[in-house]
C-alpha positions in Angstrom: 13.1 -1.3 -4.5 12.8 -3.9 -7.2 13.5 -7.4 -6.0 12.9 -9.8 -8.8 10.6 -10.0 -11.9 7.6 -12.3 -11.8 7.1 -14.2 -15.1 3.7 -12.6 -15.9 3.0 -10.3 -18.8 0.2 -7.9 -18.1 -1.4 -4.8 -19.7 -1.4 -1.6 -17.7 -5.1 -2.2 -16.8 -4.4 -5.8 -15.8 -1.5 -4.7 -13.7 -3.6 -2.1 -11.8 -6.3 -4.7 -11.1 -3.7 -7.3 -10.0 -2.0 -4.7 -7.8 -5.2 -3.7 -6.1 -5.7 -7.3 -4.9 -2.0 -8.1 -4.1 -0.8 -8.2 -0.5 2.6 -7.0 -1.7 3.6 -4.1 -3.9 5.0 -4.5 -7.4 6.5 -2.1 -9.9 5.6 -2.4 -13.6 7.8 -2.2 -16.7 6.8 -3.2 -20.2 4.2 -5.7 -19.1 6.3 -7.3 -16.4 5.7 -6.9 -12.7 8.6 -6.7 -10.1 8.1 -7.5 -6.4 9.2 -4.7 -4.1 11.8 -5.6 -1.3 11.5 -4.2 2.2 13.3 -1.1 3.3 15.8 -0.4 6.1 15.1 1.7 9.2 17.2 4.5 7.9 15.5 4.4 4.5 12.0 4.6 6.0 13.0 7.3 8.6 14.5 9.6 5.9 11.4 9.3 3.7 9.1 10.0 6.6 11.1 13.0 7.8 11.1 14.5 4.3 7.3 13.8 3.8 6.4 15.5 7.1 8.4 18.6 6.2 6.9 18.8 2.7 3.4 18.2 4.0 3.7 21.1 6.5 5.1 23.3 3.7 2.5 22.7 1.0 -0.6 22.5 3.3 -3.3 24.7 1.7 -1.5 25.1 -1.6 -3.4 22.6 -3.6 -0.4 20.4 -3.9 -0.3 16.8 -2.4 2.6 14.8 -1.0 2.6 11.0 -1.2 4.8 8.3 0.4 5.8 5.0 -1.1 2.3 3.5 -1.3 1.3 5.8 -4.2 2.3 4.8 -7.7 3.7 7.2 -10.3 2.6 6.3 -13.8 5.1 7.1 -16.5 2.6 6.8 -19.4 4.8 7.4 -22.4 7.1 4.5 -21.3 4.5 2.1 -20.0 5.8 2.1 -16.4 4.5 2.3 -12.8 6.9 3.0 -10.0 6.5 3.6 -6.2 8.6 6.6 -5.4 9.6 7.0 -1.8 8.2 10.5 -1.8 6.2 12.3 -4.6 4.6 15.7 -4.8 2.0 16.7 -7.4 0.4 20.1 -7.8 -1.7 19.2 -10.9 -5.4 19.1 -10.6 -5.6 16.2 -13.2 -4.0 13.9 -10.6 -7.2 14.2 -8.5 -8.9 12.0 -11.1 -6.9 8.9 -10.3 -7.0 7.3 -6.8 -4.2 4.7 -7.2 -1.6 6.5 -9.2 -0.4 10.0 -10.2 0.8 11.0 -13.7 1.8 14.7 -13.2 4.3 14.9 -10.3 6.5 18.0 -10.0 8.9 16.4 -7.5 10.0 12.7 -7.1 12.4 11.6 -4.4 14.1 8.2 -4.1 16.0 7.2 -0.9 18.9 5.1 -2.1 19.4 1.5 -1.1 22.4 -0.7 -2.1 20.1 -3.0 -4.1 18.4 -0.2 -6.1 20.9 2.6 -6.4 22.1 1.8 -9.9 18.5 1.5 -11.1 17.4 4.7 -9.4 20.3 6.6 -11.0 20.0 4.9 -14.4 16.9 3.5 -16.1 14.4 4.7 -13.6 15.7 8.3 -13.8 15.6 8.0 -17.6 12.0 6.9 -17.4 11.1 9.7 -15.1 12.6 12.3 -17.4 9.8 11.6 -19.9 7.3 13.1 -17.4 6.8 16.7 -18.7 5.5 17.8 -15.3 8.6 16.7 -13.4 10.8 19.6 -12.3 13.1 17.8 -9.8 14.4 14.3 -9.2 16.1 13.9 -5.8 18.3 11.1 -4.6 18.9 10.9 -0.8 21.7 8.7 0.5 20.9 6.5 3.5 24.5 5.7 4.4 25.7 9.3 4.9 24.4 12.8 4.7 24.1 13.5 1.0 21.3 14.8 -1.2 21.5 15.0 -4.9 19.0 17.2 -6.6 18.5 17.1 -10.4 16.6 20.1 -11.7 15.1 20.5 -15.1 16.5 23.7 -16.6 15.9 24.7 -20.3 15.7 21.0 -21.4 18.7 19.8 -19.4 19.0 18.2 -16.0 21.3 20.2 -13.7 22.7 18.6 -10.5 23.1 20.3 -7.2 24.6 18.3 -4.3 24.1 18.9 -0.6 26.4 17.2 2.0 27.0 17.0 5.8 28.6 20.5 5.5 25.4 22.0 4.1 23.0 23.2 6.7 20.0 23.5 4.3 18.9 22.2 0.9 16.4 23.6 -1.6 13.6 22.0 -3.6 12.8 24.8 -6.1 9.9 23.0 -7.7 7.8 23.6 -4.6 9.8 26.6 -3.2 11.0 24.6 -0.2 14.1 25.0 2.0 14.7 22.2 4.4 17.4 21.5 7.0 19.8 18.6 6.5 19.6 17.8 10.2 15.8 17.4 10.0 16.0 14.9 7.1 18.5 12.8 9.0 16.9 13.1 12.4 16.8 9.7 14.2 18.8 8.1 11.5 21.5 5.6 12.7 24.0 5.0 9.9 25.6 1.6 9.6 29.3 1.6 10.5 31.5 1.6 7.4 32.8 -1.7 6.2 36.4 -2.2 7.2 38.9 -2.5 4.4 40.5 -6.0 4.1 44.0 -6.2 5.5 47.0 -7.2 3.3 48.2 -9.8 5.7 
């Protein structure tokens, strides 16, 4: 949820130090830091619902699930992002307390202000993570999950909607229920079309 860039150019090490002392979160791209905007009730509820289901599923497996306070480091592209939900099963990630570099699954809950970035440049950056097997976009306005899976060097899309009872995250062998992801979510009413009067 990138709000606006701050006019500061930092090295990755300076950014990590700066972020540790900052009262608000910032993402990092090419030396610039971007303040994070707040999230809606639906956004937070969806992320939490998914994280709870994933945590119960991977318990005891050696994998870890993280919510939006943990950074994903995209080292080849000099980036740090805060995914809404992230799962890593790589032992190397235990060596870093404030970021993870080897996630197998990254999930972003879409917001009006960040959807284009999540679908475009951010997804392009995430694709450079060799460990990443799935990138998932969850709609907060209606029941819709888009799951991009790495398959033989390509990213293949599978979409789940309100007519789907379940969805699958093959990177961690998880099958979830659509109703559970959207439990307690109150969708905003659709914006009425302007009349031709």
